N, C-alpha and C positions, 0 to 999 in steps of 0.2 A: 500397496502405500496409508499411511496412518494421517488421518484430519487433525489437525489441532480445532478446537472449537471455538467456534465464531458464530458471531449475532445472526440469527435471519434477516432480511433484507428487509421486514418489517419492522425489527427494531433497530435497525439503522437511522440515526440521528443527522438533518443536517447539521446542527450545530455541534456536536460531535466531529464530524468529516473535516469542518472547519478549523476545529481546534488542533483538531492531528495537522491537518496540513500551514498550520501557521509556523509550524517549525522547520526550518530551512534543510533539517538533514531527510527529515520525512518527506517534505515536498519534492525534495533530490531525489527521492527511493522510488517515490511513485511514477516521478516523471519518466526516469531510467525504465522502468516496468511498462508504461505506458509505449515508451520507444522503442524497446525491445520486442512487443508484441508478443511476448514468450514468458513461461515462465522462467524464473532467477534462481539458482544459491544464493543463502548468504553471503559466501565468498564474494560473487560478483557484482553483488552489493553493500561492501563492506564502507568504503567512502572511507578509507583509512581512519575509521575510528574504533575505540577498544571494542571488544567481543558484546562486555556486558552493556555497552553504550547502544551498541546495534539492537541485542536482543530487548530495549527498553522501548525501541523504534518501532519495533515489528509488532510486538504486542500492545503498543498505542494502535499501530495503523489496521492491524487486526481488531481489536475494540471495538473500534470506528466503524467498521466495515468497511475500509476500503484494500484489503489486502487479506489472501488467501494462500494457505501455508498447508501442504502435504507433506508428508515426513517419507520421505524413500531410501529404507536403510540411514544412513547416515546423513543425507544429504536432507535440508530444508528447502523445499520447492515455493518459490512466490509469485502470486499471479494477482495480478489489479481486478477486481471486482469492476473494471468500468461499465458492464454489459448493463449488467442490476443496478449501479447507483444511477446511469443515464434514465431508464426505467423510471425508476424512484423519482429522480430530481432533473428533469430535462437540461440540459444543457449545460449544470452546474461543474462538472469534472471535466468536460470538452474546455469552457471558459479558464477553467483555473489552470486547467493544462496548457493552451494555449497563450495565458500572460506569464506565464513562468517560465517557458521556454527565450523569452527576452530580457528576462533576471538570470537564469542558468547557461 
């Protein structure tokens, strides 16, 4: 499996996380990944939006340090970096996910 470039966890800033999650589409992607508890393909997370739009959202989520994407053949497997984020910013992602379930 090839890996797309991701920031190291010490490069992840809380402001970048919050900015990334301010968009409803990106928040929904993160919520779905958290609920699934497994790696998911881009196709499973397309949310009926254009591929170019989804590529943009995944790129922003990766650059914010929220999502890790591994390439397996033609599939892009996405996973939430929950444990790493929670270790660096205890309770933040968990609180956001808990609050967003009432919204989404």
